[in-house]
Every structure is written in structure tokens, then in C-alpha cells.
C-alpha positions in Angstrom: -203.4 -1.1 -62.9 -201.3 -3.1 -60.0 -201.2 -2.0 -56.4 -198.2 0.2 -56.7 -199.6 2.1 -59.6 -202.8 2.6 -57.6 -200.9 3.8 -54.4 -198.7 6.4 -56.4 -202.0 7.5 -58.3 -203.7 8.1 -54.7 -200.8 9.8 -53.4 -200.7 12.0 -56.8 -204.4 12.9 -56.3 -203.6 13.8 -52.7 -200.6 15.9 -53.6 -202.8 17.5 -56.4 -205.2 18.5 -53.8 -202.7 19.7 -51.3 -201.0 22.0 -53.9 -204.6 23.6 -55.1 -205.5 24.3 -51.4 -202.0 26.1 -51.0 -202.6 28.0 -54.2 -205.8 29.2 -53.0 -204.3 31.0 -50.0 -201.3 32.3 -51.8 -201.4 36.2 -51.6 -199.4 36.3 -54.9 -201.1 35.4 -58.2 -198.0 34.2 -59.8 -197.1 31.9 -56.9 -200.5 30.6 -56.9 -200.3 30.0 -60.8 -197.1 28.0 -60.4 -198.4 25.8 -57.6 -201.6 25.1 -59.8 -199.4 24.4 -62.8 -197.1 22.0 -60.9 -200.1 20.2 -59.5 -201.9 19.8 -62.8 -198.7 18.3 -64.2 -198.5 15.8 -61.2 -201.8 14.8 -61.8 -201.5 14.5 -65.4 -198.4 12.2 -65.0 -199.8 10.1 -62.4 -200.9 6.4 -63.7 -204.6 6.0 -64.5 -205.3 9.8 -64.3 -206.6 11.7 -67.4 -208.6 14.6 -66.1 -209.7 16.2 -62.9 -212.6 14.0 -61.7 -215.9 14.7 -59.9 -214.6 13.3 -56.9 -211.7 15.8 -56.8 -213.8 18.7 -57.2 -216.0 17.4 -54.3 -212.9 16.9 -52.0 -211.9 20.4 -52.7 -215.5 21.8 -51.6 -215.6 19.8 -48.5 -212.1 19.8 -46.9 -211.8 22.1 -43.8 -208.9 24.4 -43.7 -207.4 24.8 -40.3 -205.6 27.9 -38.9 -203.2 27.3 -36.0 -205.6 29.7 -33.8 -208.4 27.8 -35.0 -207.0 24.5 -34.0 -205.9 25.9 -30.7 -209.5 27.1 -30.0 -211.0 23.8 -30.9 -208.8 21.7 -28.9 -209.4 24.0 -25.9 -213.2 23.6 -26.5 -213.3 19.7 -27.2 -210.0 18.0 -25.9 -211.1 15.4 -23.6 -208.0 15.8 -21.2 -209.3 19.1 -20.7 -212.6 18.3 -20.1 -211.5 16.0 -17.3 -209.5 18.5 -15.7 -212.4 20.9 -15.7 -214.4 18.2 -14.0 -211.7 17.7 -11.3 -212.3 21.5 -10.6 -216.1 20.9 -10.4 -215.6 18.0 -8.3 -213.4 19.9 -5.8 -216.4 22.4 -5.6 -218.6 19.7 -4.5 -216.1 18.9 -1.5 -216.1 22.4 -0.5 -219.9 22.3 -0.3 -219.9 19.0 1.7 -217.3 20.5 4.2 -219.3 23.6 4.7 -222.4 21.3 6.0 -220.1 20.7 8.8 -220.7 24.0 10.3 -224.4 23.4 10.6 -226.3 21.4 13.3 -226.2 17.8 12.8 -229.6 16.0 13.1 -229.8 12.3 14.1 -233.2 10.3 14.1 -233.5 6.5 15.1 -236.3 4.2 15.4 -236.0 0.5 17.0 -238.6 -2.0 16.9 -237.9 -4.6 19.3 -239.7 -8.2 20.3 -239.1 -9.4 23.7 -238.2 -13.2 23.8 -238.0 -13.5 27.5 -240.3 -12.3 30.0 -238.9 -9.4 32.1 -239.6 -8.9 35.9 -239.4 -5.7 37.5 -238.8 -6.2 41.4 -239.4 -3.2 43.7 -238.1 -3.6 47.4 -240.6 -2.5 50.3 -240.4 1.5 50.6 -238.5 1.7 47.4 -240.3 4.8 46.4 -240.3 6.3 50.1 -241.9 5.6 53.6 -244.7 8.3 54.3 -246.0 9.0 58.1 -249.6 8.5 57.0 -249.6 5.9 54.1 -246.6 3.9 55.2 -243.8 2.5 52.8 -244.3 2.6 49.0 -244.6 -0.4 48.1 -245.6 -1.6 51.3 -243.8 -5.1 50.6 -241.6 -6.5 48.0 -243.2 -6.4 44.9 -242.4 -8.1 41.5 -244.2 -7.0 38.0 -243.9 -9.5 35.2 -244.2 -8.4 31.6 -245.4 -10.7 28.7 -243.3 -11.0 25.6 -244.6 -8.1 23.0 -243.4 -5.6 20.6 -241.6 -2.7 21.9 -240.8 0.6 20.0 -238.0 3.0 20.8 -237.7 6.3 19.0 -234.6 8.6 19.6 -233.8 12.1 18.1 -230.9 14.3 18.6 -229.4 17.7 17.3 -226.1 18.8 17.8 -224.4 22.0 17.2 -220.4 22.5 17.4 -219.2 25.6 18.8 -215.4 25.5 19.6 -215.2 23.2 16.5 -216.4 26.1 14.3 -212.8 27.4 13.9 -211.4 24.2 12.9 -214.2 23.4 10.5 -213.7 26.7 8.9 -209.9 26.0 8.3 -211.0 22.7 6.8 -213.2 24.5 4.3 -210.6 26.8 3.4 -208.3 23.9 2.5 -210.7 22.5 0.3 -211.0 25.9 -1.3 -207.1 25.9 -1.6 -207.4 22.6 -3.4 -209.9 23.8 -5.9 -207.7 26.5 -6.8 -204.9 23.9 -7.4 -207.1 21.8 -9.5 -207.9 25.1 -11.3 -204.2 25.7 -12.0 -203.9 22.1 -13.3 -206.6 22.9 -15.5 -204.6 25.8 -16.9 -201.6 23.9 -17.2 -203.5 21.2 -18.9 -204.9 23.9 -21.4 -201.4 25.4 -22.1 -199.9 21.7 -22.7 -202.7 20.9 -25.3 -202.3 24.3 -27.0 -198.5 23.7 -27.4 -199.1 20.2 -28.5 -201.4 21.3 -31.1 -199.2 24.0 -32.3 -196.3 21.5 -32.7 -198.6 19.0 -34.2 -199.8 21.9 -36.7 -196.0 22.6 -37.6 -195.1 18.9 -38.2 -198.1 18.7 -40.6 -196.5 21.6 -42.2 -193.2 20.2 -42.4 -194.7 17.0 -44.0 -196.7 18.9 -46.5 -193.5 21.0 -47.3 -191.6 17.9 -47.8 -194.4 16.7 -50.2 -194.2 19.7 -52.2 -190.6 19.5 -52.3 -190.7 15.8 -53.7 -193.6 16.8 -56.1 -191.3 19.3 -57.6 -188.3 16.9 -57.7 -190.9 14.5 -59.4 -191.6 17.0 -62.0 -188.0 17.7 -62.7 -187.1 14.2 -62.8 -189.7 13.4 -65.4 -188.7 16.3 -67.6 -184.9 15.1 -67.0 -185.8 11.6 -68.1 -187.4 12.8 -71.3 -184.2 14.9 -72.1 -181.8 12.0 -71.3 -184.1 9.7 -73.5 -183.7 11.8 -76.4 -180.1 12.0 -75.7 -179.9 8.4 -75.7 -181.9 8.1 -78.9 -179.3 10.2 -80.7 -176.5 8.5 -79.0 -175.5 11.5 -77.0 -176.0 9.9 -73.7 -175.7 6.2 -72.5 -178.5 4.1 -71.4 -176.9 4.0 -68.0 -177.8 7.7 -67.6 -181.5 6.9 -68.5 -181.7 4.0 -66.1 -180.0 6.5 -63.2 -182.6 9.0 -63.7 -185.5 6.5 -63.5 -184.2 4.8 -60.6 -184.0 8.3 -59.0 -187.5 8.9 -60.2 -188.7 5.8 -58.4 -187.0 6.2 -55.4 -188.4 9.9 -54.8 -192.0 8.5 -55.6 -191.6 5.9 -52.9 -190.2 8.5 -50.3 -193.3 10.7 -51.4 -195.7 7.8 -50.7 -193.9 7.4 -47.2 -194.3 11.0 -46.4 -197.8 10.9 -47.3 -198.4 8.1 -44.8 -196.6 9.8 -42.3 -198.8 13.1 -42.9 -201.9 10.9 -42.5 -200.7 9.7 -39.2 -200.1 13.4 -38.0 -203.7 14.4 -39.1 -205.1 11.6 -37.2 -203.2 12.8 -34.0 -204.1 16.2 -34.7 -208.0 15.2 -34.9 -207.4 13.4 -31.6 -206.1 16.5 -30.0 -209.0 18.3 -31.3 -211.5 15.8 -29.7 -213.0 14.8 -32.9 -213.1 11.5 -35.1 -209.6 10.9 -36.3 -210.9 10.2 -39.8 -212.2 14.1 -40.1 -210.5 15.6 -43.2 -209.0 18.9 -43.2 -206.0 20.8 -44.5 -203.8 23.6 -42.9 -202.6 27.0 -44.0 -199.1 28.0 -44.6 -197.5 29.9 -41.7 -196.6 33.4 -42.7 -193.1 34.3 -43.2 -190.8 34.8 -39.8 -191.3 38.3 -38.4 -189.2 40.3 -35.9 -190.1 39.3 -32.3 -188.5 41.7 -29.8 -189.1 40.9 -26.2 -187.3 42.4 -23.2 -185.9 39.4 -21.1 -186.6 41.0 -17.8 -190.3 41.7 -18.8 -190.8 38.2 -20.1 -189.6 36.8 -16.8 -192.2 38.9 -15.1 -194.8 37.8 -17.4 -193.9 34.1 -16.9 -194.0 34.5 -13.3 -197.2 36.0 -13.2 -198.9 33.6 -15.7 -197.1 30.1 -15.2 -199.5 27.8 -13.4 -196.6 26.0 -11.5 -195.7 29.2 -9.8 -199.2 29.9 -8.8 -199.4 26.2 -7.7 -196.4 26.7 -5.6 -198.0 29.6 -3.8 -201.1 27.9 -3.1 -199.1 24.9 -1.6 -197.4 27.3 0.6 -200.9 28.5 1.8 -202.1 25.0 2.2 -199.1 24.2 4.3 -199.9 27.2 6.7 -203.6 26.4 6.9 -202.3 22.7 8.0 -200.3 24.5 11.0 -203.5 26.1 12.0 -205.4 22.9 11.9 -203.2 21.3 13.8 -203.0 24.1 16.5 -206.9 23.9 16.6 -206.6 20.5 18.0 -205.6 22.2 21.2 -209.0 23.8 21.6 -211.5 21.6 23.6 -214.7 20.2 21.8 -217.4 22.0 23.2 -221.2 21.9 21.7 -224.7 22.1 22.7 -227.1 19.0 22.0 -230.8 18.4 22.4 -231.7 14.9 22.9 -235.4 13.1 22.7 -236.3 9.7 23.5 -239.8 8.0 23.4 -240.9 4.6 24.1 -244.1 2.7 23.6 -245.5 -0.6 25.2 -243.5 -0.3 28.4 -245.8 1.3 30.9 -243.2 1.3 33.8 -240.8 3.7 31.8 -241.6 7.4 30.8 -243.1 7.6 27.2 -241.0 11.0 26.6 -237.6 12.1 27.8 -236.3 15.4 26.3 -232.9 16.9 27.5 -230.8 19.8 26.3 -227.3 20.1 27.5 -223.7 21.1 26.9 -220.8 18.6 26.0 -217.2 18.9 26.1 -214.2 16.7 25.2 -210.7 17.2 25.7 -207.8 14.7 25.5 -205.7 15.7 28.7 -202.7 13.5 28.2 -201.1 13.8 24.5 -197.2 13.0 25.4 -196.2 15.6 23.1 -198.0 14.4 20.2 -199.6 17.6 19.2 -196.6 19.7 19.6 -194.8 17.3 17.2 -197.4 17.2 14.6 -197.5 21.2 14.7 -193.6 21.1 14.1 -193.9 18.9 11.4 -196.2 21.0 9.5 -194.0 24.0 10.2 -191.3 22.4 8.4 -193.8 21.5 5.4 -194.2 25.2 5.1 -190.3 25.7 4.8 -190.3 23.0 2.1 -193.1 24.6 0.3 -191.3 28.1 0.3 -188.1 26.3 -1.0 -190.2 24.8 -3.8 -191.5 28.2 -4.8 -188.0 29.7 -4.9 -186.8 26.7 -6.8 -189.9 26.9 -9.3 -189.2 30.7 -10.1 -185.6 29.9 -10.9 -186.6 27.4 -13.2 -189.2 29.2 -14.9 -186.6 32.3 -15.4 -183.9 29.7 -16.9 -187.0 28.2 -19.2 -187.8 31.8 -20.5 -184.3 32.9 -21.3 -183.5 29.6 -23.0 -186.6 30.0 -25.0 -186.0 33.6 -26.2 -182.2 32.6 -27.0 -183.7 29.7 -29.3 -185.8 32.0 -31.0 -183.2 34.4 -31.7 -181.1 31.5 -33.2 -184.1 30.4 -35.3 -184.3 33.7 -36.8 -180.8 34.0 -37.6 -180.7 30.4 -39.0 -183.5 31.6 -41.6 -181.4 34.3 -43.3 -178.5 31.5 -43.4 -180.7 29.0 -45.0 -182.2 31.6 -47.5 -178.8 32.7 -48.9 -177.8 28.9 -49.4 -181.3 28.2 -51.1 -180.6 31.1 -53.7 -176.8 29.9 -54.3 -177.9 26.1 -54.9 -181.0 27.3 -57.3 -178.5 29.5 -59.3 -176.0 26.5 -59.3 -178.7 24.0 -60.7 -179.6 26.8 -63.2 -176.0 27.0 -64.5 -175.6 23.2 -64.4 -178.7 22.5 -66.4 -177.6 24.9 -69.1 -174.1 23.4 -69.3 -175.7 19.8 -69.5 -177.8 21.0 -72.4 -174.7 21.7 -74.4 -172.7 18.8 -73.1 -170.4 20.8 -70.8 -171.6 19.2 -67.8 -172.1 15.5 -66.8 -175.5 14.0 -65.6 -173.9 13.4 -62.1 -173.1 17.0 -61.9 -176.8 17.8 -62.7 -178.2 15.4 -60.3 -176.0 16.7 -57.5 -176.9 20.1 -58.2 -180.6 19.2 -57.9 -180.0 17.1 -54.7 -178.3 20.3 -53.1 -181.0 22.5 -54.1 -183.6 20.1 -52.6 -181.6 19.9 -49.4 -181.3 23.7 -49.1 -185.0 24.1 -49.9 -185.9 21.5 -47.1 -183.4 23.4 -44.9 -185.2 26.7 -45.5 -188.6 25.2 -45.0 -187.3 23.7 -41.9 -185.8 26.8 -40.6 -189.1 28.9 -41.1 -191.2 26.4 -39.3 -188.4 25.9 -36.5 -188.9 29.5 -36.0 -192.6 29.1 -35.2 -191.9 26.1 -33.1 -189.8 28.2 -31.1 -192.3 31.0 -30.9 -194.7 28.5 -29.7 -192.3 27.2 -27.2 -191.6 30.9 -25.7 -195.3 31.4 -25.5 -195.7 28.3 -23.6 -192.8 29.6 -21.4 -194.6 32.8 -20.8 -197.6 30.9 -19.6 -199.9 32.0 -22.5 -202.2 29.6 -24.6 
């Protein structure tokens, strides 16, 4: 068997598996029987296939069947981008804890071990420590005390507690809390984006599978037609050219099916990546149900979107953040006041006290600012106005988005009815043309044209149904739902 035959055989087997899986989930027994019958024909006609092998049976038993909601749930639990967004929220929580530590006393402890490389001399003038009536001046004369090089140990410790800065620190902590909420909205937006991409990829897979089924049916039709034309050629009721034309079309469809099969494989790899698992994980998908009526009030939809869309919540949080920035800049006008305890100890220097302990208040204030603080406050107030404008802009954009998605869904619903009527008409035309061809009242070109028309109408109908569900997914995303 050559490479092309092997490729077609593998694609036929895959088609067989897909059709069997689809049949297993069909509600109507007759429909399921038709799919099984077509799949068996395809597998029987494929090169090198004579029976259903044990390998096929094993595949049928092990292939996972994904639903739309099952795929979304798996992605939300395992997608790596969502996991990274959740880690950003957790990191923001760590920043909040670190900011709160500034509210508590700050401890500082230092130890210095020094070696004197030079001899230090301490000189005291006569009466440096006083002149007393009875004992006279201390010291009685100029005195110099020399120290030999030696090790000296200094120990310092301090405890400082900010007082006036507590208000500013509290505002800083609040900013970190707002930032965490912003990261939380980014996480929500990421989850919605992943859910939307999963749904879109799911529907793309369904489109490819629908295309495969259409091509499988066309292959069966062309094979049957090829046999009929060959019989007519044998009895000189048709030309050899007709037989070659049908066989060429059959080869073209088989090639197109092979290309579609490769496209489907790539789409499944992308789906597995979205689900956060190995891209080679095998699975199949369930057919979406028929389009169902979806009635939603436009005004109610806008309200839902404005209450759920993460960009709206983020815009409101940015306003809160900007307002806190104004308060932080105003807090710079408050002098820095705090209380501090200090302790100093030294060893091996007898002339100095071994222990010194102090407690006191400290204050700091920049007297001359040259208008800097006022301009910084003015700048932050303007940022508040910008944030409010961004919120109004975001609300208007959300309303436009929701309304456009509602209109698109309505258009998709209407299109289904149109394509269904075209499909029925094309099917009837093919039936009539086939009967005419059998009694030589129609040309082969007419029959092939009718079959191609039906294929197009079938594709249009399947596409319209899947476009409807894609529009549903777009509307759900516009409403801020998963």
C-alpha cells in the first residue's frame, strides 16, 4: 500500500470513529442508524480495510467525549493563563500584608566590633570637671590618658513607632487592597476570555467535523455514482469521459477530506492547550442542539453587563485608586511625628558609659516646598477626572457591545430558517435530477451540479447553526458571563 493509500485509509478510519461516536449520541434511532450505515460503507470502501479491527474497538472505548460546559469547566480549572492570573491576586495579598507591617513599631539592632589601629589619647585640662573649695580643681593639672590598641564592641538598639504617619500608611494599605481587587478583575476577565475561546474552538471543531461528514457523504455518493457511470459506459450509454470526470471529483473530495482532517487535528491540539493538558490527549465533541429561541430584553441585558463586566468594575476601582492618591498627597502636609527608644552599649572603653538609654519624640517637616505639594495634589485630582471619563467611556462601549451582539444573534437565528429552506430545495432537486439521469433525461453535468449545490446548502445550514451558537457565546461574553 503506498503513502497516499495509507493516508486515506487512516482518514477513513478516523471518519468511521467520528460517525460512530456521533451516532451514539443521536436521540433518534433512525438518524443513528443512518450514520452507522454510512460509516460502515466508508470504512469498507477505504483501502486496506476489510473489517472493524480490535484497534478501532479500543479507540471507541477510550476516547473522551467533551461537552461545551465540560470543556469550559476543565479550562477554568487547569488553564495556565488563569493560574498565572490567580497567582497575581495572591501576590497582591502578600503586598497588602507587607504594607500593614509599616503600622507597627520598627526595631533596629546593630553590633560593631572594632580594633583600634592607633593609640587614642584623652586630654583633660585643669579643673575640667570643676573646682571645689575643699579639694580644689579636678583634675588638679592637665592630664592625658593614653589607650593601647585593642578590640572595642559597640551595641546599639532602637525602637521607633510612627504616630502622625499612621494615616498615610493606612491609605497606602488601602491602595494595595484596591490593586488586589484590580488583579481580581483581571483574573475574572481572563476566565471569561478563556471560556469564550474554548467555546469558539469547540464550535470550530464541530464545523470541521460537519465538513468531514459532508465530505464522507459526498464520497459515498460519488462512489455509487462512479459504479453507475461505469455500468453505463460498459453498455455504451455513457462516455469514458463521464467516468473519468466522476473519478476526478472523487479524488478531489478525498483530498479535501484529508486536508480537513489535518485541520481538525490542529484544532483539537489548540483545544487541549486551552484545557491545560497534553496536546495529544484524544477526545471527541458532542453535537450542539438545534438553535432554540433566545429572548432577552435589551435594557435588562445592558444592566446585567454593566454589573458583571470586569472592565466596568476595574474602571470604578481606578476612580477609587485615584481618589486615594489625592488623599496620600494631602497627607504629605502632616508633619512626621513619632516616638523612639534608643539604647547604646560599649565595651573596653572605660572612660565612656557602658550603657546609655534614651526615649523621646522625633518630628520632621519640610518647611519650604515652593508649591510642589500643591501641584502634586492638583495633578492627582485631574487623574480622578480622567478615571471618571474612562468609566463613562467604558459603560458606553459595553452598551454598544451588548446591543450589537443581540442583533447578531437575532440575524443568526433568522439565517437558520433561510438555509434550512435552501437545503430542502437542493435535496429535492438532486432527487429529481438523479431520477432523470437514470432514465437518460438529464446529463451527468446536471447531476453533479445538483449534488454540489446540495453540498453547499448543507454546509451553509451547518454553518448557520454553529454561527448561532457562536453568537450566543459572544453575547454571554458581552454580558460578563462565563
